[in-house]
C-alpha positions in Angstrom: 16.9 -19.2 -27.6 15.4 -15.9 -28.7 13.4 -15.3 -31.9 11.5 -12.5 -33.5 7.8 -12.7 -33.2 5.9 -13.2 -36.4 2.2 -12.9 -37.3 1.7 -16.6 -37.1 3.4 -16.9 -33.7 0.8 -18.3 -31.3 2.3 -16.3 -28.5 1.7 -13.0 -30.4 -1.9 -13.9 -31.2 -4.3 -11.9 -29.0 -7.7 -13.0 -27.9 -10.2 -12.9 -30.7 -7.5 -11.7 -33.2 -7.8 -13.5 -36.6 -7.3 -12.6 -40.2 -10.0 -14.7 -41.7 -12.8 -13.3 -39.7 -13.4 -16.6 -37.8 -13.8 -16.8 -34.1 -10.8 -17.8 -32.1 -10.4 -21.5 -31.1 -9.1 -22.5 -27.7 -6.3 -25.1 -27.9 -7.8 -28.5 -28.3 -11.4 -27.2 -28.0 -13.0 -26.8 -31.4 -14.9 -23.7 -32.5 -18.2 -25.6 -32.1 -17.4 -26.2 -28.4 -17.5 -22.5 -27.7 -21.1 -21.4 -27.3 -21.6 -17.8 -28.3 -24.8 -16.1 -27.2 -26.2 -13.1 -29.0 -26.0 -9.9 -27.1 -29.2 -9.3 -25.2 -30.8 -6.1 -24.4 -32.8 -6.0 -21.1 -34.7 -3.2 -19.5 -33.1 -1.7 -16.4 -36.5 -1.2 -14.8 -36.7 -5.0 -14.2 -35.8 -6.0 -10.7 -32.4 -7.7 -10.6 -30.6 -8.3 -7.3 -28.5 -11.4 -8.2 -25.3 -11.5 -10.1 -26.8 -13.3 -13.1 -28.2 -12.5 -16.6 -31.8 -12.0 -17.3 -32.2 -15.8 -17.8 -31.6 -16.3 -14.1 -28.8 -18.8 -14.4 -25.8 -17.3 -16.4 -23.3 -15.9 -14.0 -22.0 -12.3 -14.4 -18.2 -12.4 -14.3 -17.4 -8.9 -15.4 -19.0 -5.6 -16.2 -18.0 -3.0 -18.8 -19.5 0.5 -18.6 -19.4 3.4 -21.0 -21.4 6.6 -21.3 -22.9 8.4 -24.3 -24.7 11.6 -24.8 -28.0 11.5 -26.8 -27.9 13.2 -30.2 -30.6 15.7 -29.2 -28.3 16.9 -26.4 -24.9 16.5 -27.9 -24.9 19.8 -29.9 -26.6 22.2 -27.6 -23.6 24.0 -26.3 -20.1 24.8 -27.4 -18.5 26.4 -30.5 -18.3 24.8 -33.9 -14.6 23.8 -33.4 -15.4 22.1 -30.1 -18.3 20.3 -31.6 -16.1 19.0 -34.4 -13.4 17.8 -32.0 -16.1 16.1 -29.8 -17.6 14.3 -32.8 -14.2 13.2 -34.0 -13.3 11.8 -30.5 -16.7 10.2 -30.2 -16.3 8.5 -33.6 -12.8 7.1 -32.7 -14.1 5.9 -29.3 -17.1 4.2 -30.9 -14.8 2.5 -33.5 -12.4 1.2 -30.9 -15.2 0.1 -28.7 -16.9 -1.8 -31.5 -13.7 -3.6 -32.5 -13.0 -4.5 -28.9 -16.5 -5.9 -28.2 -16.5 -7.7 -31.5 -13.3 -9.5 -30.5 -14.8 -10.4 -27.1 -17.9 -11.7 -28.9 -15.7 -13.8 -31.2 -13.8 -15.1 -28.2 -16.9 -16.8 -27.0 -17.9 -14.6 -24.1 -21.6 -14.4 -23.3 -22.9 -10.8 -23.3 -26.0 -8.9 -22.1 -26.5 -5.2 -22.4 -28.4 -2.8 -20.1 -28.9 0.9 -20.3 -29.8 3.6 -17.9 -30.5 7.3 -18.2 -28.7 9.4 -15.7 -29.3 13.2 -16.0 -28.2 14.1 -19.6 -26.2 10.9 -20.3 -27.0 7.3 -21.2 -25.0 4.8 -19.2 -24.4 1.4 -20.9 -23.7 -1.7 -18.9 -22.3 -4.7 -20.7 -22.4 -7.9 -18.6 -19.9 -10.5 -19.5 -19.8 -14.2 -18.7 -17.3 -16.9 -19.7 -18.7 -20.3 -20.7 -17.2 -23.5 -19.4 -14.9 -24.1 -22.5 -13.3 -20.7 -22.2 -12.8 -21.1 -18.5 -11.1 -24.5 -19.0 -8.7 -23.1 -21.6 -7.7 -20.1 -19.7 -7.4 -21.9 -16.4 -4.8 -24.1 -18.0 -3.1 -21.2 -19.7 -3.0 -19.2 -16.4 -2.0 -22.3 -14.4 -4.8 -21.7 -11.9 -4.6 -24.0 -8.9 -7.7 -26.2 -8.3 -8.5 -28.6 -5.4 -7.6 -32.2 -5.3 -8.7 -33.0 -1.7 -10.4 -31.0 1.1 -8.7 -30.6 4.4 -10.0 -29.1 7.7 -8.8 -25.5 8.3 -6.6 -25.6 11.4 -5.5 -22.0 11.5 -4.6 -20.4 14.8 -2.9 -17.1 15.8 0.3 -17.3 17.8 -1.1 -15.2 20.6 -4.1 -17.6 20.8 -1.7 -20.5 21.3 0.2 -18.6 24.0 -2.9 -17.6 25.9 -4.2 -21.2 25.7 -1.0 -22.5 27.3 -1.3 -19.9 30.0 -4.9 -20.7 30.6 -6.0 -17.1 30.0 -9.3 -16.5 28.1 -8.7 -15.0 24.7 -10.8 -11.9 24.2 -9.5 -11.4 20.7 -11.0 -14.7 19.3 -14.3 -14.8 17.4 -16.3 -17.4 15.7 -16.7 -16.5 12.0 -19.2 -18.5 10.0 -18.4 -20.2 6.7 -14.8 -20.8 7.5 -13.1 -21.7 4.1 -11.7 -25.2 3.8 -8.1 -26.0 3.1 -7.2 -28.1 0.0 -4.4 -30.0 -1.6 -4.1 -28.3 -5.0 -2.2 -28.4 -8.2 -2.3 -26.5 -11.6 -5.4 -27.2 -13.7 -5.1 -29.5 -16.7 -8.0 -30.1 -19.1 -7.0 -33.7 -19.8 -7.1 -34.4 -16.0 -10.4 -32.7 -15.3 -12.1 -35.7 -13.8 -9.3 -36.1 -11.2 -10.1 -32.7 -9.5 -12.5 -32.2 -6.7 -16.0 -31.0 -7.8 -15.3 -31.3 -11.5 -18.8 -32.5 -12.1 -20.2 -29.0 -11.0 -19.2 -26.7 -13.8 -20.9 -23.6 -12.2 -18.9 -23.9 -9.0 -15.8 -25.7 -10.0 -13.8 -22.5 -10.6 -14.1 -20.0 -7.7 -15.6 -16.6 -8.2 -12.1 -14.9 -8.0 -10.7 -17.4 -10.5 -13.5 -16.5 -13.0 -12.6 -12.8 -12.5 -9.0 -13.5 -13.2 -9.8 -15.3 -16.4 -12.1 -12.5 -17.6 -9.5 -9.9 -16.8 -6.9 -11.8 -18.8 -9.1 -11.8 -21.8 -9.9 -8.1 -21.5 -6.3 -7.1 -20.9 -5.0 -9.0 -24.0 -7.7 -8.2 -26.5 -6.4 -5.9 -29.3 -8.6 -3.2 -30.8 -6.1 -1.4 -33.0 -2.4 -1.4 -33.9 -0.2 -3.2 -31.4 2.7 -0.9 -32.2 0.6 2.0 -30.9 -0.2 0.0 -27.8 -3.8 -0.2 -28.7 -4.3 -3.3 -26.6 -6.4 -4.1 -23.6 -9.1 -2.7 -21.5 -6.7 -0.6 -19.3 -5.7 1.5 -22.3 -9.4 1.9 -23.2 -10.1 3.1 -19.7 -7.3 5.6 -19.8 -8.6 6.9 -23.2 -12.1 7.3 -21.9 -13.6 4.7 -24.2 -14.9 2.8 -21.2 -15.6 4.6 -17.9 -15.3 1.4 -15.7 -14.5 -2.3 -15.8 -15.0 -4.4 -12.7 -16.3 -7.6 -11.3 -19.4 -7.5 -9.0 -19.5 -7.8 -5.3 -21.6 -10.7 -4.0 -24.8 -9.0 -2.7 -25.1 -6.1 -0.3 -22.6 -5.5 2.4 -25.2 -5.2 5.1 -27.3 -8.1 6.4 -30.9 -8.2 4.9 -33.7 -6.9 7.2 -35.4 -10.4 7.3 -32.7 -11.6 9.7 -31.5 -15.2 10.1 -34.6 -16.6 8.4 -33.4 -15.3 5.1 -30.6 -17.8 4.9 -26.8 -17.9 5.4 -25.1 -14.5 4.9 -23.1 -13.8 1.7 -19.3 -13.7 1.9 -19.5 -9.9 1.7 -21.9 -9.7 4.6 -19.7 -12.0 6.7 -16.7 -9.7 6.0 -18.8 -6.6 6.9 -20.1 -8.1 10.1 -16.9 -9.7 11.4 -14.1 -7.6 9.8 -15.2 -4.2 8.7 -17.3 -3.6 11.8 -15.9 -1.0 14.2 -17.0 -3.1 17.2 -14.6 -5.8 16.1 -11.5 -3.6 16.5 -10.1 -5.9 19.2 -10.8 -9.1 17.3 -8.6 -11.2 15.0 -9.0 -10.5 11.3 -10.7 -13.3 9.3 -7.8 -13.5 6.9 -8.9 -16.7 5.2 -12.2 -15.1 4.4 -10.4 -12.0 3.1 -8.2 -14.2 0.9 -11.1 -16.1 -0.5 -13.0 -12.9 -1.4 -10.3 -10.5 -2.5 -7.3 -12.7 -3.3 -3.9 -13.3 -1.8 -2.4 -9.9 -2.5 -5.0 -8.0 -0.5 -5.0 -10.7 2.2 -1.2 -10.3 2.6 -1.5 -6.6 3.1 -4.0 -6.9 5.9 -2.1 -9.8 7.4 1.1 -7.6 7.5 -0.9 -4.6 8.8 -2.4 -6.6 11.6 1.0 -8.2 12.5 2.7 -4.7 12.5 -0.1 -3.2 14.6 0.2 -6.1 17.1 4.0 -5.6 17.4 3.5 -1.8 18.0 1.8 -2.6 21.3 5.0 -3.3 23.3 6.8 -0.5 21.5 4.0 2.0 22.4 3.9 0.8 26.0 7.7 1.2 26.4 7.8 4.6 24.7 5.0 5.9 26.9 6.9 4.7 30.0 10.0 6.5 28.8 8.0 9.7 28.1 6.4 9.5 31.6 9.8 9.0 33.1 10.9 12.1 31.3 8.1 14.1 32.9 9.4 13.1 36.4 13.0 13.8 35.4 12.1 17.4 34.2 11.2 18.5 37.7 14.4 17.2 39.3 16.8 18.2 36.4 19.6 20.4 37.7 20.4 22.2 34.4 16.7 23.0 33.9 16.5 24.5 37.4 19.7 26.6 36.7 18.2 28.0 33.6 14.8 28.8 35.1 16.5 30.4 38.2 19.3 32.3 36.3 17.1 35.4 35.7 19.7 37.8 34.1 22.8 35.8 34.8 23.2 34.5 31.2 22.9 37.3 28.6 22.7 35.7 25.2 24.1 37.0 21.9 21.5 38.1 19.2 20.2 35.4 16.9 20.4 37.8 13.8 21.9 41.2 13.0 18.8 43.1 13.8 17.7 40.9 16.7 18.0 42.0 20.3 20.0 40.4 23.1 18.0 37.9 25.2 18.1 36.1 28.5 18.6 32.4 28.7 16.0 32.3 31.5 13.4 33.2 28.9 13.7 29.7 27.4 12.8 28.0 30.7 9.5 26.4 29.5 11.0 25.4 26.1 14.1 23.9 27.6 11.9 21.9 30.1 9.7 20.6 27.2 12.9 19.5 25.4 13.9 17.5 28.5 10.7 15.4 28.0 12.4 13.8 25.0 16.1 14.2 25.7 17.2 12.2 28.8 18.8 8.9 29.7 15.8 6.8 28.8 16.4 7.9 25.2 19.4 5.6 24.9 17.5 2.6 26.2 14.5 3.2 24.0 16.7 3.7 20.9 18.4 0.4 21.4 15.0 -1.2 22.2 13.4 0.0 19.0 16.4 -1.0 16.9 16.2 -4.6 18.2 12.4 -4.4 18.0 12.6 -3.6 14.3 15.0 -6.6 13.7 12.7 -9.0 15.6 9.6 -7.7 13.9 11.1 -8.4 10.4 12.4 -11.8 11.4 9.1 -13.0 12.9 7.2 -11.5 9.9 9.3 -13.7 7.6 8.1 -16.7 9.6 4.5 -15.5 9.5 4.8 -14.8 5.7 6.1 -18.3 5.1 3.3 -19.9 7.1 0.6 -17.8 5.2 2.2 -18.5 1.8 2.1 -22.2 2.5 -1.4 -22.1 3.8 -2.7 -20.1 0.9 -0.8 -22.3 -1.6 1.4 -19.6 -3.1 4.9 -20.5 -1.8 6.3 -20.9 -5.4 4.2 -18.3 -7.1 6.9 -15.8 -8.1 9.4 -18.4 -9.2 7.3 -20.9 -11.1 3.6 -20.0 -11.4 3.6 -16.3 -12.2 2.9 -15.6 -15.9 3.9 -12.5 -17.9 1.8 -9.4 -17.6 -1.0 -9.2 -20.2 0.4 -5.8 -21.3 3.9 -7.3 -21.7 2.5 -10.2 -23.6 0.9 -7.9 -26.1 3.8 -5.5 -26.6 6.9 -7.8 -26.4 8.8 -7.9 -29.7 10.1 -11.5 -29.5 9.8 -14.8 -27.6 12.2 -17.0 -25.5 12.1 -20.4 -23.8 11.5 -20.1 -20.1 14.4 -22.0 -18.4 12.2 -23.1 -15.5 8.9 -24.1 -17.1 10.2 -24.9 -20.6 7.4 -22.9 -22.2 7.8 -20.3 -24.9 7.1 -16.9 -23.5 7.2 -13.3 -24.8 10.6 -11.6 -24.3 11.9 -8.1 -24.2 15.7 -7.6 -24.6 17.4 -7.0 -21.3 19.8 -4.4 -22.8 16.9 -2.3 -24.0 15.3 -2.5 -20.6 18.5 -1.4 -18.9 18.7 1.6 -21.2 15.2 2.6 -20.4 15.7 2.1 -16.7 18.8 4.4 -16.8 16.9 7.0 -18.8 14.1 6.8 -16.1 16.7 7.1 -13.4 17.9 10.4 -14.8 14.4 11.8 -14.6 14.1 10.6 -11.0 17.4 12.2 -10.1 16.2 15.5 -11.6 12.9 15.4 -9.6 14.8 14.5 -6.4 17.1 17.5 -7.0 13.9 19.6 -7.3 12.8 18.3 -3.9 16.2 19.2 -2.4 16.0 22.7 -3.8 12.6 23.1 -2.2 14.0 21.9 1.1 16.7 24.6 0.8 14.0 27.2 0.1 12.1 26.1 3.2 15.2 26.5 5.3 15.6 30.0 3.9 12.0 30.7 4.5 12.4 29.7 8.2 15.4 32.0 8.6 13.7 35.0 6.9 10.5 34.6 8.8 12.4 34.4 12.1 14.3 37.5 11.3 11.2 39.5 10.3 9.3 38.5 13.4 12.3 39.2 15.7 12.7 42.7 14.3 8.9 43.4 14.3 8.9 45.1 17.7 5.9 43.1 19.1 6.8 41.3 22.2 4.8 38.1 21.5 6.3 37.9 17.9 9.8 38.5 19.2 9.5 35.9 21.9 7.9 33.2 19.6 9.7 34.0 16.3 11.7 30.8 16.1 8.6 28.7 17.1 6.3 30.4 14.6 8.8 30.0 11.8 9.4 26.4 12.6 5.6 25.4 12.8 4.6 27.4 9.7 7.5 25.9 7.7 6.5 22.4 8.8 2.9 23.0 7.6 4.1 24.4 4.2 6.4 21.4 3.9 3.6 19.0 4.5 1.3 20.5 1.9 4.2 20.5 -0.6 4.8 16.9 0.0 1.2 15.9 -0.6 0.9 17.9 -3.9 4.3 16.9 -5.4 3.8 13.2 -4.6 0.6 13.1 -6.8 2.6 14.5 -9.7 5.5 12.1 -9.2 3.3 9.0 -8.9 1.8 9.6 -12.3 5.2 10.1 -13.9 6.5 6.9 -12.2 3.6 4.9 -13.7 4.5 6.1 -17.2 8.2 5.3 -16.7 7.6 1.8 -15.3 5.2 0.9 -18.1 7.9 2.1 -20.6 10.5 -0.2 -19.0 8.5 -3.3 -20.1 8.8 -5.5 -17.0 7.8 -9.1 -17.6 5.7 -10.0 -14.5 3.3 -8.0 -12.4 5.5 -8.5 -9.4 8.5 -7.0 -11.1 6.4 -4.2 -12.5 5.1 -3.3 -9.0 8.5 -3.7 -7.4 10.1 -1.2 -10.0 7.2 1.2 -9.5 7.4 0.9 -5.7 11.1 1.5 -5.7 10.8 4.7 -7.8 8.1 6.2 -5.8 9.5 5.3 -2.4 12.9 6.8 -3.2 11.1 10.0 -4.0 8.8 9.9 -1.0 11.7 9.1 1.3 13.6 12.2 0.2 10.4 14.3 0.3 9.2 13.2 3.8 12.6 12.6 5.5 14.8 15.4 4.1 13.6 18.1 6.4 13.6 16.0 9.6 17.1 14.9 8.7 18.2 18.5 8.2 16.9 19.4 11.7 18.5 16.3 13.2 21.9 16.3 11.7 22.7 19.7 10.1 20.8 22.5 11.7 22.9 24.4 14.3 26.1 22.5 13.4 27.6 25.0 10.9 26.8 28.3 12.5 30.1 29.9 13.4 30.4 32.4 16.3 29.6 36.0 17.0 31.5 38.3 14.6 32.2 35.4 12.2 28.8 33.8 11.4 28.6 31.4 8.4 26.1 32.2 5.8 24.4 30.5 2.8 23.2 32.6 -0.2 23.8 35.7 1.9 21.6 34.5 4.8 23.1 33.5 8.1 22.8 29.8 8.8 20.1 28.7 11.2 20.7 27.9 14.8 18.7 25.5 16.9 16.0 27.1 18.9 16.8 28.0 22.6 15.2 24.7 23.7 17.5 22.7 21.4 17.1 20.9 18.1 15.6 17.8 19.8 12.3 19.6 20.6 12.2 21.0 17.1 12.7 17.5 15.6 9.9 16.1 17.9 7.6 18.9 16.7 8.5 18.3 13.0 7.7 14.6 13.4 4.4 15.2 15.1 3.3 17.7 12.4 4.3 15.5 9.5 3.5 12.1 10.9 0.3 12.9 12.9 -0.8 15.6 10.4 -0.5 13.2 7.4 -2.4 10.5 9.3 -5.2 12.8 10.2 -5.5 14.1 6.6 -5.4 10.6 5.1 -8.0 9.3 7.5 -10.3 12.3 6.9 -9.9 11.7 3.2 -10.6 8.0 3.5 -13.8 8.7 5.5 -15.1 11.9 3.8 -14.5 11.0 0.1 -16.6 7.8 0.0 -19.3 9.5 2.1 -19.5 12.5 -0.3 -19.4 10.2 -3.3 -22.3 8.1 -2.0 -24.3 11.2 -1.1 -23.8 12.6 -4.6 -24.9 9.4 -6.3 -28.0 9.2 -4.0 -28.7 12.9 -4.9 -28.5 12.1 -8.6 -30.8 9.1 -8.2 -33.4 11.1 -6.3 -33.3 13.9 -8.9 -33.8 11.3 -11.7 -36.8 9.8 -9.9 -38.3 13.3 -9.3 -37.8 14.2 -13.0 -39.5 10.9 -14.0 -42.5 11.6 -11.8 -42.8 15.1 -13.1 -42.7 14.0 -16.7 -45.2 11.2 -16.0 -42.8 8.4 -16.9 -42.2 5.2 -15.0 -40.4 5.4 -11.7 -37.1 3.5 -11.7 -37.3 0.3 -9.8 -34.7 -1.1 -7.4 -31.2 -0.6 -8.8 -29.5 -3.6 -10.4 -26.2 -4.8 -8.7 -24.1 -3.6 -11.6 -25.5 -0.1 -11.2 -24.9 -0.1 -7.5 -21.4 -1.4 -7.9 -20.7 1.2 -10.6 -21.5 4.0 -8.0 -18.7 2.7 -5.8 -15.1 4.1 -5.9 -12.6 2.5 -8.3 -10.0 0.4 -6.6 -6.5 1.9 -7.3 -4.3 -0.7 -5.8 -2.5 -1.2 -2.5 0.5 1.1 -3.1 -0.9 4.1 -1.2 -1.8 1.9 1.8 1.6 0.3 1.9 3.4 3.6 1.4 1.5 5.2 4.3 2.4 2.4 6.7 6.1 2.1 5.6 6.6 5.8 5.9 5.1 5.5 9.4 7.5 2.7 10.2 10.4 4.9 9.1 9.2 7.7 11.4 9.0 5.4 14.5 12.4 3.8 13.9 14.7 6.4 12.2 13.8 9.3 14.6 12.4 7.4 17.6 15.1 8.9 19.9 13.5 12.3 19.4 9.9 11.2 20.0 9.2 8.2 22.1 5.5 8.8 21.7 5.6 8.0 18.0 4.8 4.3 18.4 1.8 5.2 20.5 0.4 7.5 17.8 1.2 4.9 15.2 -0.7 2.2 17.2 -3.8 4.4 17.7 -3.8 5.3 14.0 -3.4 1.6 12.9 -6.3 0.4 15.1 -8.4 2.8 13.1 -6.6 2.1 9.8 -7.4 -1.6 9.8 -11.1 -1.2 10.2 -11.2 1.9 8.0 -9.4 0.0 5.1 -11.6 -3.0 5.7 -14.7 -0.9 5.4 -13.4 0.7 2.2 -12.8 -2.7 0.6 -16.1 -4.2 1.6 -18.4 -1.2 1.2 -16.8 1.7 -0.6 -14.6 0.2 -3.3 -15.6 -1.8 -6.4 -14.5 -5.3 -6.0 -10.9 -5.6 -7.3 -9.7 -8.5 -9.5 -8.1 -11.0 -7.2 -4.4 -11.3 -7.6 -2.0 -13.9 -6.3 1.1 -13.0 -4.3 3.8 -14.6 -2.3 4.2 -11.9 0.3 4.4 -8.1 0.5 6.9 -7.9 -2.3 9.7 -5.3 -2.4 8.2 -3.6 0.7 10.0 -6.1 2.9 13.4 -5.2 1.4 12.5 -1.5 2.0 11.7 -2.2 5.6 15.0 -4.0 6.0 16.9 -0.9 4.6 14.9 1.4 6.9 15.8 -0.9 9.9 19.5 -0.7 9.1 19.3 3.1 8.5 17.5 3.5 11.8 20.4 2.1 13.8 22.9 4.6 12.3 20.4 7.4 12.5 19.6 7.0 16.2 23.3 6.6 17.0 24.2 9.9 15.3 21.0 11.5 16.8 22.0 10.7 20.3 25.7 11.5 19.8 25.5 14.8 18.0 22.0 16.3 18.5 21.1 15.1 22.1 22.7 16.6 25.2 23.1 13.1 26.7 26.8 12.7 25.9 27.9 16.2 27.0 26.0 15.6 30.3 27.7 12.2 30.8 31.1 13.8 30.0 30.5 16.7 32.5 29.4 14.2 35.2 32.5 12.1 34.8 35.1 15.0 34.4 33.6 17.9 36.5 30.6 17.4 38.8 28.4 14.3 39.1 25.5 16.5 40.3 25.5 18.5 37.0 25.7 21.8 38.9 27.4 24.4 36.6 26.6 22.4 33.5 24.8 25.3 31.8 27.8 27.6 32.3 30.0 24.8 30.9 28.1 24.6 27.6 28.1 28.4 27.0 31.1 30.3 25.5 31.9 34.0 25.8 31.6 36.2 22.8 35.0 37.0 21.1 36.7 40.3 22.1 36.3 41.8 18.7 32.5 41.3 18.9 32.4 42.7 22.4 34.3 45.8 21.5 32.0 46.5 18.5 28.8 46.1 20.6 30.2 47.2 24.0 28.3 44.3 25.5 29.4 40.9 26.8 27.2 38.0 25.8 27.2 34.2 25.7 26.4 31.6 23.0 26.2 27.8 22.9 29.6 26.4 21.8 32.9 25.0 23.2 35.2 27.9 22.1 37.5 30.3 23.8 37.3 34.1 23.5 39.3 34.2 20.4 36.7 31.9 18.6 38.9 28.9 18.6 37.6 25.4 19.4 38.6 24.3 22.9 40.1 20.9 24.0 36.7 20.0 25.5 35.2 20.1 22.0 37.7 17.6 20.7 37.3 15.3 23.7 33.5 15.4 23.2 34.0 14.7 19.4 36.0 11.6 20.2 33.4 10.5 22.7 30.6 11.0 20.2 32.4 9.1 17.4 33.2 6.3 19.8 29.6 6.1 20.9 28.4 5.8 17.3 30.8 3.0 16.6 30.0 1.1 19.8 26.2 1.6 19.4 26.1 0.4 15.8 28.3 -2.6 16.4 26.4 -3.7 19.5 23.0 -3.4 17.9 24.0 -4.9 14.6 25.7 -7.8 16.4 22.6 -8.5 18.6 20.4 -8.2 15.5 22.6 -10.7 13.6 22.4 -13.1 16.5 18.7 -12.8 16.6 18.5 -13.4 12.8 20.6 -16.6 13.1 18.5 -17.9 16.1 15.1 -17.3 14.4 14.7 -19.4 11.2 13.0 -17.7 8.3 10.6 -20.7 7.8 9.2 -22.5 10.9 10.2 -26.1 11.2 6.5 -27.1 11.4 5.9 -25.4 8.0 8.8 -27.3 6.4 7.4 -30.6 7.6 3.9 -29.7 6.4 5.3 -28.8 2.9 7.1 -32.1 2.5 4.1 -34.1 3.9 1.5 -32.3 1.7 3.6 -32.8 -1.4 3.6 -36.5 -0.6 -0.2 -36.5 0.2 -1.0 -34.5 -2.9 0.7 -37.1 -5.0 -1.3 -39.8 -3.3 -4.5 -37.9 -3.7 -3.8 -37.4 -7.4 -3.0 -41.1 -7.8 -6.1 -42.1 -5.8 -8.4 -39.8 -7.9 -6.8 -41.4 -11.0 -7.6 -44.9 -9.8 -11.2 -43.9 -8.9 -11.7 -42.4 -12.3 -10.3 -45.5 -14.0 -12.6 -47.8 -11.9 -15.6 -45.5 -12.8 -14.8 -45.8 -16.5 -14.4 -49.6 -16.2 -17.8 -49.9 -14.4 -19.4 -47.7 -17.1 -18.0 -50.0 -19.9 -19.2 -53.1 -18.0 -22.7 -51.8 -17.5 -22.9 -50.9 -21.2 -21.9 -54.5 -22.2 -24.5 -56.1 -19.8 -27.8 -56.7 -21.7 -29.9 -56.8 -18.5 -28.6 -53.4 -17.6 -29.2 -52.2 -21.0 -32.9 -53.3 -20.9 -33.4 -51.8 -17.5 -32.0 -48.5 -18.8 -34.2 -48.5 -21.9 -37.3 -49.4 -19.7 -36.5 -46.6 -17.3 -36.2 -44.2 -20.2 -39.6 -45.4 -21.6 -41.2 -45.2 -18.2 -39.7 -41.8 -17.6 -40.9 -40.5 -20.9 
């Protein structure tokens, strides 16, 4: 049942929002139960290296940061109009910030404020901590899972089990300290607090990541203005510049202290740095349980998938390298290649443009031989291998995903446990009863959402059309550059015209891709927020779909043009086809296969190099800049005779790190790479090798970014890699069809097989077989006979050989697709999505969890009975009183 939300609707009430000026109450907890501390003000010069307040015991759960300009410096520069605008903006920001912080204060959060002077600005750090009563209320509201009973962690990698059975030492294993325990868990309930493990320790009962989740929920749902204007939550304040940062703190420094082992056990961050983000651990298993405990399930699933994908790239890279090496040996014994190189002036070729000269086929000897490295019989085998590899990879990832989701206790997260997004809760106009949980939740009408999605789809189609127009302009650019260079008169330019035009257009295309993708991602964020998706998973899936469709068209449109369209609609001498008045492009003398391989290497390897350089250089430059500002501040303090700043507090150090912007870019980079090594693998068997080398670096580079360079993200739960898995499945199916058409219509494999079967098994005369004579009309106009690549007679008509080859090609596509899809379907049926061992564990742990819950209930009842009995016993009462007197 749907109903319109009213002002007294409890689901429309935001944290700290009240009409009577009283502080918010939390469910059954009274107002007096929420202890509110006055905002403190501490000096930044005091040494503070622990994540606690100045009292030494109150834990810091979150930090808010904003900057102000002192009054004596605010009006030094700028016109009167600019000053008025700045003052108006500053006043609005100050008002919003005061309302927001007042609501947080009324909500019961503990606060402590610190300030620091950095150059001409004052940086304000507001430390936030949630008391026990607030933690309990929101833990129940968010359905956080808490432990019932501890279990030993029995995790092991599949390769570790295989090597153990074979008796081979495992060089990838490593002993990581502080291995997290496994637990039977269930959603937290305040009235069952005593039944949970460790409930008597309020400081440690909720994990650090759970405290971060609770604080973020409060910050994201706190209203500071009009809800109709979406003046809700810290994210909006960050985008408006009211706050400059909001983040939880890392636990200590990432590097081990200089004192060594005597200083105590390393912090979780130091463990991750030493055993995960260390470049020397590139060959070791990732400590995924430690990653999950520190960063949450969503980050852990990304690194689990990345490690799994990298491991599966190893057989693909080895096979592709073998196929490439086989191509090297086949080049030197290839009969058509020898015929071309030895033909000298035997094959005089027709001009490639109106103003281009005639050329000899023997001039393309080196280019043709380079093309044979990628275009040979091993291509068929490798294409089938990679298609089945992709199917197996996804099937076994399903099993790994199920095992991890069970081990990390998030198998039912998306269906049952996931709550509405805080932004959705604040903006939804009505409520509805959840059919699964039975709870009343905010609701946005489905019809309105569909209308918004359709409107966003129109915008996406317009942008994709823009990308297609740019691809057409790149094609025209290639043609024009090739014509200009061919008619330049310089021998080197004439000989390399096609190659220069192809390489330069690939580079231009790459830079266009990188620039346009930034613009589109910002627009996709706005459209997805406007669509009002209920949960974070659905929001991210919608955003991911939008951006991936755009990126797919952007990155793959040009390689697809080379693979399937270039050189297919050219015409013949005297009757060439044109587009916008420019003659359609032909494949280079070495064929379109070598051009496609070149395009893949430029986009795939070039993008990887640029991304890796950015990921290394930007954090280093950022750290250098912050150190430079710190040194300049110290020098100025010494020159002015003031106190020298002491060691930086942890919130200052964390503020200097880069802001975490989500996992989308990381996933997108890897999924686009997956597309390159599957959709076009027939043209570049070395693609898996380049991907493997990149990913070995990528894992440790990303790990180092998360541990050392990024601010700590708010831990998020997840059930897997989300919509990315569906995208990978679509790419896998597309790859089968793509490779079938690539081999059939772009490769020379089928014409060679046809010639071997019909004419000569030694392939002698194959080059002459693939060349047609120019039509009589063209010869009479130019008074020169020339040849061109086609199966036509001297009247320009298609020969019977062309139609025979077309039938062979279409038959090959049908057979290839059906065979691969059939084998893939058989593999999918034989490999269950969820391992049988996991299904047994799930059933058993449900049974044991119920037993543990019942056992904890019995123990609690016995404890209560003993407490009542000891109170009724007079002897016990006297001893207690005596002990109190003696103790006093």
